C-alpha atoms as one frame of an Amber mdcrd trajectory, in Angstrom:
protein
   0.144   0.082  -0.023   3.176   2.539   0.812   4.419   1.792  -2.515   1.089
   2.362  -4.440   0.645   5.882  -2.335   4.366   6.746  -3.319   3.431   6.063
  -7.219   0.544   8.296  -6.993   3.122  11.345  -6.928   4.819  10.061 -10.427
   1.402   8.926 -11.218   0.184  12.876 -11.159   3.609  13.667 -12.539   3.319
  11.637 -15.461  -0.379  13.079 -15.964   0.816  16.459 -15.806   3.647  16.425
 -18.378   1.415  14.859 -20.502  -1.746  17.240 -20.336   1.689  19.691 -20.955
   2.424  17.941 -24.341  -0.944  17.547 -25.405  -1.444  21.611 -25.323   1.446
  22.035 -27.290   0.977  19.424 -29.821  -2.181  21.303 -30.397  -0.814  24.564
 -30.374   1.182  23.495 -33.104  -0.624  21.855 -35.131  -2.894  25.338 -34.957
  -0.062  27.225 -35.793   0.599  25.399 -38.992  -2.685  24.446 -39.749  -2.396
  20.659 -39.374  -4.848  17.978 -38.507  -4.569  14.254 -36.935  -6.118  11.315
 -37.679  -7.733  11.696 -34.141  -8.945  15.546 -34.827 -10.869  14.276 -38.273
 -12.969  11.962 -35.904 -13.710  14.709 -33.797 -14.341  17.054 -36.227 -16.756
  14.470 -38.167 -18.565  13.699 -35.413 -18.933  17.328 -34.547 -20.249  17.943
 -37.841 -22.746  14.923 -37.589 -24.751  16.766 -34.763 -25.538  19.100 -37.538
 -29.011  17.364 -38.577 -28.645  18.409 -41.929 -24.990  17.701 -42.406 -26.086
  14.113 -40.829 -28.649  13.879 -43.351 -26.848  14.226 -46.438 -23.442  12.329
 -45.427 -25.673   9.357 -43.744 -28.640   9.575 -46.452 -26.077   8.019 -48.949
 -26.025   4.123 -46.985 -28.040   2.257 -45.501 -25.709  -0.285 -44.115 -21.976
   0.361 -42.392 -20.158  -2.817 -42.060 -17.525  -2.799 -39.505 -14.924  -5.034
 -40.079 -12.005  -5.556 -36.803 -14.456  -4.202 -34.474 -12.256  -4.750 -31.525
 -10.110  -2.089 -33.065 -12.984   0.750 -33.025 -12.556   3.207 -29.964 -15.585
   5.233 -29.043 -15.574   8.321 -30.862 -15.419   5.966 -34.456 -18.214   4.113
 -33.014 -20.363   7.519 -32.721 -19.572   8.162 -35.735 -20.688   4.744 -37.285
 -23.510   4.731 -34.867 -24.792   8.351 -35.991 -24.697   7.219 -39.634 -26.108
   3.724 -40.272 -29.734   2.767 -39.503 -28.593  -0.763 -39.706 -24.304  -1.553
 -38.690 -23.358  -5.236 -38.728 -20.104  -5.942 -36.910 -17.911  -8.375 -37.888
 -14.703  -9.373 -35.948 -12.687 -12.769 -36.485 -11.737 -14.563 -33.630 -11.253
 -17.765 -31.748
């Protein structure tokens, strides 16, 4: 238990460093007018909050097939669920 409490200090410091890194990375991307894949996912999800945009984009698809569903993150899942009237999930495993 004492070791766990001691590790909390390190975890807090690591968390602070990661937050700083995230802020600096975001700032750098803005300065250079760049987006990464995560930005694209979040922007897509934000776009789909607009009902008209969602109808125009998602109206093109009756179904969306997702292969390797275990690799889909929450944002990707939300995008798929907001677009598909019916979603089919596939994953291959034993």
